[in-house]
MDTraj code that builds the backbone (N, CA, C; nanometers):
import mdtraj as md
import numpy as np

residues = "MET GLU SER ARG SER ALA SER CYS VAL SER SER GLU TRP LYS THR LEU TYR GLN ALA ALA LEU LEU GLU VAL ASP LEU ASN ARG LEU PRO GLN ARG ILE ALA GLU ALA GLU ARG ALA ALA ASN GLU ARG ILE GLN ASP LEU ASN GLY SER ASP ASN ALA GLU LYS VAL LEU VAL MET ASN ALA LEU ASN VAL LEU ARG ASP LEU ARG LYS MET ALA GLY MET GLU GLY GLN SER SER VAL".split()
xyz = np.array([
    [10.8057, 9.6485, 10.1739],
    [10.7568, 9.5732, 10.0601],
    [10.6093, 9.5414, 10.0821],
    [10.5333, 9.5538, 9.9794],
    [10.3907, 9.5291, 9.9874],
    [10.3633, 9.3797, 9.9956],
    [10.2733, 9.3411, 10.0819],
    [10.2387, 9.1996, 10.0887],
    [10.1384, 9.1682, 9.9785],
    [10.1531, 9.0503, 9.9233],
    [10.0637, 9.0089, 9.8164],
    [9.9646, 8.9076, 9.8699],
    [9.8502, 8.9019, 9.8089],
    [9.7492, 8.8056, 9.8514],
    [9.7961, 8.6643, 9.8194],
    [9.7430, 8.5672, 9.8913],
    [9.7816, 8.4278, 9.8716],
    [9.7526, 8.3815, 9.7295],
    [9.6400, 8.4230, 9.6732],
    [9.6069, 8.3791, 9.5371],
    [9.7002, 8.4403, 9.4341],
    [9.7447, 8.5622, 9.4581],
    [9.8397, 8.6272, 9.3669],
    [9.9725, 8.5536, 9.3697],
    [10.0218, 8.5223, 9.4889],
    [10.1478, 8.4500, 9.5027],
    [10.1339, 8.3114, 9.4414],
    [10.0193, 8.2492, 9.4637],
    [9.9950, 8.1155, 9.4123],
    [9.9955, 8.1121, 9.2601],
    [9.9427, 8.2140, 9.1972],
    [9.9312, 8.2121, 9.0516],
    [10.0501, 8.2758, 8.9797],
    [10.1344, 8.3498, 9.0497],
    [10.2479, 8.4154, 8.9840],
    [10.3390, 8.3142, 8.9153],
    [10.3709, 8.2055, 8.9818],
    [10.4599, 8.1076, 8.9221],
    [10.3969, 8.0481, 8.7960],
    [10.2662, 8.0290, 8.7974],
    [10.1973, 7.9724, 8.6810],
    [10.2058, 8.0674, 8.5613],
    [10.1847, 8.1945, 8.5865],
    [10.1901, 8.2944, 8.4799],
    [10.3301, 8.3010, 8.4184],
    [10.4317, 8.3037, 8.5036],
    [10.5695, 8.3111, 8.4536],
    [10.6111, 8.1808, 8.3852],
    [10.5629, 8.0690, 8.4356],
    [10.5895, 7.9387, 8.3741],
    [10.5310, 7.9340, 8.2332],
    [10.4070, 7.9768, 8.2198],
    [10.3429, 7.9787, 8.0883],
    [10.4153, 8.0732, 7.9930],
    [10.4611, 8.1869, 8.0438],
    [10.5341, 8.2820, 7.9592],
    [10.6626, 8.2195, 7.9068],
    [10.7303, 8.1425, 7.9911],
    [10.8536, 8.0760, 7.9476],
    [10.8229, 7.9703, 7.8418],
    [10.7180, 7.8933, 7.8639],
    [10.6827, 7.7879, 7.7681],
    [10.6428, 7.8438, 7.6323],
    [10.5808, 7.9613, 7.6335],
    [10.5289, 8.0193, 7.5089],
    [10.6246, 8.1170, 7.4418],
    [10.7396, 8.1435, 7.5052],
    [10.8350, 8.2406, 7.4496],
    [10.8952, 8.1863, 7.3199],
    [10.8885, 8.2635, 7.2138],
    [10.9442, 8.2228, 7.0855],
    [11.0744, 8.2959, 7.0532],
    [11.1021, 8.4023, 7.1240],
    [11.2249, 8.4787, 7.1040],
    [11.3364, 8.4134, 7.1851],
    [11.4306, 8.3489, 7.1157],
    [11.5378, 8.2769, 7.1845],
    [11.6284, 8.3693, 7.2656],
    [11.6295, 8.4980, 7.2334],
    [11.7080, 8.5923, 7.3117],
    [11.6417, 8.6234, 7.4463],
    [11.5108, 8.6139, 7.4512],
    [11.4360, 8.6421, 7.5753],
    [11.4117, 8.5161, 7.6583],
    [11.4261, 8.3999, 7.5966],
    [11.3959, 8.2742, 7.6633],
    [11.4750, 8.2531, 7.7929],
    [11.6057, 8.2778, 7.7966],
    [11.6782, 8.2566, 7.9229],
    [11.6211, 8.3378, 8.0383],
    [11.5836, 8.4615, 8.0130],
    [11.5264, 8.5462, 8.1172],
    [11.3896, 8.4938, 8.1616],
    [11.3104, 8.4511, 8.0660],
    [11.1780, 8.3961, 8.0985],
    [11.1916, 8.2716, 8.1866],
    [11.2849, 8.1842, 8.1499],
    [11.3065, 8.0624, 8.2278],
    [11.3534, 8.0979, 8.3687],
    [11.4478, 8.1901, 8.3793],
    [11.5000, 8.2298, 8.5104],
    [11.3901, 8.2883, 8.5984],
    [11.3055, 8.3716, 8.5420],
    [11.1952, 8.4308, 8.6181],
    [11.0981, 8.3233, 8.6670],
    [11.0670, 8.2285, 8.5796],
    [10.9743, 8.1214, 8.6160],
    [11.0348, 8.0316, 8.7237],
    [11.1634, 8.0021, 8.7110],
    [11.2295, 7.9190, 8.8119],
    [11.2322, 7.9891, 8.9475],
    [11.2597, 8.1172, 8.9469],
    [11.2634, 8.1932, 9.0724],
    [11.1270, 8.1885, 9.1408],
    [11.0230, 8.2171, 9.0646],
    [10.8881, 8.2185, 9.1211],
    [10.8465, 8.0790, 9.1686],
    [10.8808, 7.9769, 9.0926],
    [10.8458, 7.8401, 9.1315],
    [10.9193, 7.7998, 9.2593],
    [11.0458, 7.8330, 9.2691],
    [11.1219, 7.8013, 9.3906],
    [11.0670, 7.8757, 9.5115],
    [11.0275, 8.0007, 9.4916],
    [10.9664, 8.0765, 9.6013],
    [10.8351, 8.0121, 9.6445],
    [10.7578, 7.9650, 9.5488],
    [10.6299, 7.9023, 9.5819],
    [10.6520, 7.7720, 9.6587],
    [10.7519, 7.6949, 9.6193],
    [10.7829, 7.5716, 9.6926],
    [10.8190, 7.6044, 9.8367],
    [10.8943, 7.7106, 9.8569],
    [10.9285, 7.7520, 9.9936],
    [10.8019, 7.7902, 10.0710],
    [10.7104, 7.8600, 10.0053],
    [10.5845, 7.8972, 10.0696],
    [10.5044, 7.7739, 10.1110],
    [10.5139, 7.6690, 10.0305],
    [10.4366, 7.5476, 10.0560],
    [10.5113, 7.4491, 10.1457],
    [10.6329, 7.4816, 10.1846],
    [10.7154, 7.3913, 10.2648],
    [10.6408, 7.3451, 10.3894],
    [10.6459, 7.2159, 10.4120],
    [10.5803, 7.1605, 10.5293],
    [10.4361, 7.1219, 10.5069],
    [10.3810, 7.1580, 10.3933],
    [10.2415, 7.1215, 10.3678],
    [10.2377, 7.0091, 10.2647],
    [10.1463, 6.9188, 10.2841],
    [10.1248, 6.8107, 10.1884],
    [10.0241, 6.8631, 10.0874],
    [10.0754, 6.9222, 9.9805],
    [9.9902, 6.9983, 9.8915],
    [10.0092, 6.9526, 9.7475],
    [9.9011, 6.9317, 9.6774],
    [9.9084, 6.8915, 9.5369],
    [9.9780, 6.9987, 9.4533],
    [9.9642, 7.1254, 9.4935],
    [10.0307, 7.2322, 9.4180],
    [10.1822, 7.2165, 9.4222],
    [10.2333, 7.1680, 9.5327],
    [10.3783, 7.1485, 9.5451],
    [10.4286, 7.0511, 9.4377],
    [10.3522, 6.9457, 9.4137],
    [10.3880, 6.8487, 9.3098],
    [10.3841, 6.9163, 9.1725],
    [10.2829, 6.9983, 9.1479],
    [10.2726, 7.0697, 9.0202],
    [10.3916, 7.1627, 8.9989],
    [10.4308, 7.2330, 9.1040],
    [10.5431, 7.3267, 9.0926],
    [10.6721, 7.2505, 9.0664],
    [10.6907, 7.1402, 9.1351],
    [10.8124, 7.0606, 9.1131],
    [10.8167, 7.0057, 8.9705],
    [10.7026, 6.9629, 8.9203],
    [10.6959, 6.9159, 8.7813],
    [10.7271, 7.0294, 8.6843],
    [10.6770, 7.1482, 8.7136],
    [10.7054, 7.2645, 8.6284],
    [10.8544, 7.2952, 8.6270],
    [10.9199, 7.2842, 8.7420],
    [11.0647, 7.3076, 8.7473],
    [11.1399, 7.2062, 8.6611],
    [11.0933, 7.0825, 8.6595],
    [11.1552, 6.9812, 8.5736],
    [11.1378, 7.0165, 8.4264],
    [11.0205, 7.0644, 8.3902],
    [10.9952, 7.1044, 8.2509],
    [11.0845, 7.2229, 8.2137],
    [11.0982, 7.3191, 8.3041],
    [11.1845, 7.4349, 8.2771],
    [11.3299, 7.3919, 8.2602],
    [11.3730, 7.2950, 8.3399],
    [11.5092, 7.2424, 8.3251],
    [11.5261, 7.1799, 8.1861],
    [11.4260, 7.1026, 8.1439],
    [11.4320, 7.0403, 8.0115],
    [11.4285, 7.1450, 7.9007],
    [11.3481, 7.2483, 7.9179],
    [11.3410, 7.3569, 7.8201],
    [11.4770, 7.4256, 7.8081],
    [11.5424, 7.4472, 7.9218],
    [11.6760, 7.5072, 7.9233],
    [11.7734, 7.4206, 7.8420],
    [11.7665, 7.2884, 7.8606],
    [11.8528, 7.1958, 7.7868],
    [11.8237, 7.2000, 7.6373],
    [11.6946, 7.1961, 7.6027],
    [11.6562, 7.1947, 7.4624],
    [11.6967, 7.3231, 7.3917],
    [11.6980, 7.4327, 7.4653],
    [11.7356, 7.5620, 7.4065],
    [11.8871, 7.5789, 7.4023],
    [11.9603, 7.4771, 7.4490],
    [12.1060, 7.4833, 7.4466],
    [12.1632, 7.5732, 7.5535],
    [12.0932, 7.5866, 7.6641],
    [12.1363, 7.6751, 7.7715],
    [12.1798, 7.5960, 7.8939],
    [12.2216, 7.4694, 7.8757],
    [12.2569, 7.3841, 7.9898],
    [12.3647, 7.4449, 8.0777],
    [12.4592, 7.5134, 8.0183],
    [12.5702, 7.5696, 8.0941],
    [12.5331, 7.6916, 8.1762],
    [12.4185, 7.7514, 8.1487],
    [12.3767, 7.8694, 8.2216],
    [12.3119, 7.8277, 8.3523],
    [12.3486, 7.8946, 8.4574],
    [12.2944, 7.8578, 8.5877],
    [12.1497, 7.8998, 8.5995],
    [12.0739, 7.8177, 8.6714],
    [11.9369, 7.8546, 8.7041],
    [11.9388, 7.9284, 8.8365],
    [11.8251, 7.9854, 8.8751],
    [11.8175, 8.0613, 8.9994],
    [11.8191, 7.9730, 9.1200],
])
top = md.Topology()
chain = top.add_chain()
for i, resn in enumerate(residues, 1):
    res = top.add_residue(resn, chain, resSeq=i)
    for name in ("N", "CA", "C"):
        top.add_atom(name, md.element.get_by_symbol(name[0]), res)
traj = md.Trajectory(xyz[None], top)
């Protein structure tokens, strides 16, 4: 597997998070949310052990994605 640069890994969760927030197709929304949650959880693992402001941002984003899942009526669907 190819290694990615730190800035690429750092920004991937943001890109996927924004895509989920801006998705208007309700059929694609569950996939967008799942992708964003996966990337955000991976980023939190990368930041584990560090006292980092980005970690707080990622955790807040995960809360927003959880709320988006609820608002879209997808509460019963498991997140990543």
